[in-house]
C-alpha positions in Angstrom: 4.9 -9.5 3.0 3.1 -10.1 6.3 2.4 -6.9 8.3 1.3 -7.4 11.9 -0.5 -4.2 12.9 -2.1 -3.2 16.1 -4.5 -0.4 16.9 -3.2 0.6 20.3 -6.0 2.6 21.8 -8.1 3.1 24.9 -10.5 0.2 25.4 -13.7 2.3 24.8 -15.5 -0.5 23.0 -17.8 -1.4 26.0 -19.3 2.1 25.7 -20.7 1.2 22.3 -22.9 -1.3 24.1 -24.1 1.1 26.8 -21.6 -0.1 29.4 -19.7 2.3 31.7 -15.9 1.9 31.9 -13.6 4.6 33.3 -10.9 6.2 31.2 -8.3 4.7 33.6 -9.7 1.2 33.2 -9.7 1.6 29.4 -6.0 2.4 29.5 -5.2 -0.3 32.1 -6.8 -3.1 30.1 -5.3 -2.1 26.8 -1.8 -1.6 28.4 -1.9 -5.1 29.9 -2.8 -6.6 26.6 -0.1 -4.6 24.9 2.6 -5.9 27.2 1.3 -9.5 26.5 1.6 -8.7 22.8 5.1 -7.3 23.2 6.2 -10.5 25.0 5.0 -12.5 22.1 6.5 -10.3 19.3 9.8 -10.1 21.1 10.0 -13.8 21.6 9.1 -14.6 18.0 11.4 -11.8 16.7 8.9 -10.3 14.3 8.4 -6.6 13.4 5.1 -4.8 13.9 3.3 -1.5 13.2 1.5 0.1 16.1 -1.2 2.7 15.2 -1.5 4.6 18.4 -3.8 7.3 19.7 -2.1 10.1 21.5 -4.2 9.6 24.6 -3.0 6.0 24.9 0.6 6.8 24.3 0.5 9.6 26.9 -1.3 7.5 29.5 0.7 4.3 29.5 3.7 3.8 31.9 7.1 5.0 30.9 8.3 1.3 31.0 5.7 0.2 28.4 6.4 3.2 26.2 10.1 2.4 26.4 9.4 -1.2 25.2 7.6 0.2 22.1 10.3 2.8 21.3 13.2 0.5 22.0 12.0 -2.1 19.5 14.1 -1.4 16.3 11.5 -3.3 14.3 8.5 -1.6 15.8 6.9 1.2 13.8 4.8 3.9 15.4 1.9 5.3 13.3 -1.0 7.5 14.1 -4.5 6.4 15.2 -5.6 10.0 16.0 -5.6 12.0 19.1 -8.1 9.7 20.8 -10.4 6.8 19.8 -13.4 9.1 19.2 -14.5 11.8 16.7 -11.7 13.2 14.5 -11.6 17.0 14.8 -10.0 19.5 12.5 -6.3 19.6 13.0 -6.1 16.2 14.6 -4.1 14.7 11.8 -1.3 17.1 12.2 -1.6 17.3 16.0 -1.4 13.5 16.4 1.6 13.1 14.2 3.5 15.9 16.0 2.5 14.6 19.5 3.5 10.9 18.7 6.8 12.0 17.3 7.5 14.0 20.4 6.5 11.2 22.7 8.4 8.4 21.0 11.2 10.1 19.1 10.3 8.1 16.0 9.1 9.3 12.6 5.4 8.9 12.1 4.5 8.5 8.4 1.3 6.4 8.5 -2.2 6.8 9.7 -5.2 4.7 10.4 -8.6 6.2 11.2 -10.3 4.8 14.3 -12.8 2.1 13.3 -11.2 2.2 9.8 -13.6 5.0 8.8 -12.9 7.2 5.7 -10.2 9.9 5.8 -9.6 12.8 3.4 -6.5 12.1 1.4 -5.7 15.7 0.7 -5.8 16.5 4.4 -3.6 13.5 5.1 -1.1 14.7 2.5 -1.1 18.2 3.9 -0.4 16.8 7.4 2.8 15.2 6.1 1.8 11.5 6.0 3.1 9.1 3.4 0.5 6.3 3.7 -3.0 5.5 4.9 -4.2 2.2 6.3 -7.9 3.0 7.0 -9.4 1.0 4.2 -11.2 -2.3 4.7 -11.8 -3.6 1.2 -14.7 -5.9 2.2 -18.4 -5.8 2.6 -19.4 -6.0 6.2 -23.1 -5.0 6.7 -23.5 -1.8 8.7 -19.8 -1.0 8.7 -18.0 -1.3 5.3 -18.8 -1.6 1.6 -15.6 -1.2 -0.3 -15.9 -4.0 -2.9 -14.9 -1.6 -5.7 -11.5 -0.7 -4.2 -8.3 -2.7 -4.5 -7.2 -5.3 -2.0 -3.5 -4.6 -2.4 -1.4 -1.4 -2.0 -2.2 1.4 -4.4 -1.4 5.1 -4.9 -3.9 7.9 -4.7 -3.5 10.7 -7.3 -1.8 12.9 -4.7 0.8 10.3 -4.0 -0.6 8.9 -0.7 -0.1 5.1 -0.6 -3.1 3.1 0.5 -2.4 -0.1 2.5 -5.8 -2.0 2.7 -6.8 -4.3 5.5 -6.8 -8.1 5.1 -9.2 -9.9 2.8 -8.7 -12.9 0.6 -8.5 -12.4 -3.2 -11.7 -12.5 -5.3 -14.2 -13.6 -2.5 -12.8 -10.9 -0.1 -13.2 -13.0 3.0 -12.3 -10.7 5.9 -9.1 -11.8 7.8 -9.4 -9.0 10.4 -9.3 -9.4 14.2 -12.7 -11.0 14.5 -11.7 -13.7 12.0 -9.0 -15.0 14.4 -11.5 -15.1 17.2 -14.1 -17.2 15.3 -12.7 -19.0 12.3 -11.3 -22.5 12.8 -7.6 -21.9 13.2 -6.5 -24.2 10.3 -8.9 -22.3 8.1 -7.6 -18.9 9.1 -4.0 -20.0 8.5 -5.0 -21.5 5.1 -6.7 -18.2 4.0 -3.6 -16.2 5.1 -1.3 -18.4 3.1 -3.7 -18.3 0.0 -3.8 -14.5 0.2 0.0 -14.2 0.5 0.6 -16.6 -2.4 -1.8 -14.7 -4.7 -0.9 -11.1 -3.7 2.3 -11.1 -1.6 0.6 -8.8 0.8 -1.3 -9.3 4.1 -1.7 -6.6 6.7 -3.4 -8.3 9.7 -4.8 -6.0 12.4 -5.7 -6.5 16.1 -6.2 -4.5 19.3 -4.2 -4.9 22.5 -7.4 -5.4 24.6 -8.0 -8.6 22.7 -4.9 -10.1 24.5 -5.9 -9.2 28.1 -8.4 -11.3 30.0 -11.2 -9.1 31.2 -14.1 -11.4 30.5 -14.8 -12.3 34.1 -15.2 -8.7 35.2 -18.8 -8.2 36.2 -19.1 -4.7 34.7 -18.0 -6.0 31.3 -20.0 -9.2 31.3 -22.5 -7.8 28.9 -20.0 -7.2 26.1 -21.3 -9.5 23.3 -19.9 -13.0 22.8 -19.0 -12.0 19.3 -16.4 -9.7 20.7 -15.1 -11.5 23.8 -14.8 -15.1 22.5 -11.2 -16.3 23.1 -10.1 -13.1 24.7 -6.8 -13.1 26.5 -4.4 -16.2 26.5 -6.4 -18.1 23.8 -5.8 -15.2 21.4 -2.1 -15.0 22.3 -1.8 -18.7 21.6 -3.7 -18.4 18.3 -1.6 -15.4 17.0 1.6 -17.2 18.0 0.4 -20.2 16.0 -0.3 -18.0 12.9 3.1 -16.3 13.1 4.9 -19.7 13.4 2.9 -21.2 10.5 3.7 -18.3 8.2 7.3 -18.3 9.2 7.4 -22.1 8.4 6.0 -21.2 4.9 8.9 -18.8 4.4 6.8 -15.7 4.4 8.6 -12.4 5.1 7.4 -10.1 7.9 7.8 -6.3 7.8 6.2 -3.0 8.8 3.6 -0.9 7.0 6.3 1.8 6.4 8.5 -0.8 4.9 5.8 -1.9 2.5 5.1 1.7 1.6 8.8 2.2 0.8 8.7 -0.9 -1.3 5.7 0.3 -3.3 7.3 3.7 -3.9 10.5 2.1 -5.2 8.6 0.2 -8.0 
């Protein structure tokens, strides 16, 4: 199964590089990218899972929120209260707030920046699955080579849905991969992973699909981040979706994969 997942959040990434960007601009850029994404997903008729912060969901326009909620094949999961430090009680509070804002059941969670999360606290908050694990080695960020690359259950019953890596070599297929890998190579690695494991949860952010690269105050965001931002990324993701469809790969949501894992 292919799971297209998106961390819909305020665009606070420039602050990691010492740049100033107002909370309003953070939401504006991410919301613009989200609407571009929704145009693509609706036209290609593919499901998706959206890991949303409460701050983002509260701040976007009613029209954009309606597009998310109205999509029968769009799942809403939690990305915390905001894209910052997780505080005690945020797991429960974010689940409750997102369900109130969207009217949809929220059963999944992804920690901002895919940092570790306590499985017992996740269980106590009423979640069924976690998607915060990147089973790769990325210097300075992740070193999870001992953990599985496919869905597995924790002793307390929480299903873990890892991020995208290839089998054996664990080549990351996360968002930066689509920015930088040659497109034929990225598609080939996706196909290889699906043939070997029947599981691939890709993940991106809405601000990758909005063109903000010419804005003077954001010009110092590193090239590693901003390469192919905006329309080129929309074009690339569309090409990946169509390529996997042509191969006969099934698309679904994270909650759907969780239910499939529980039924086995």
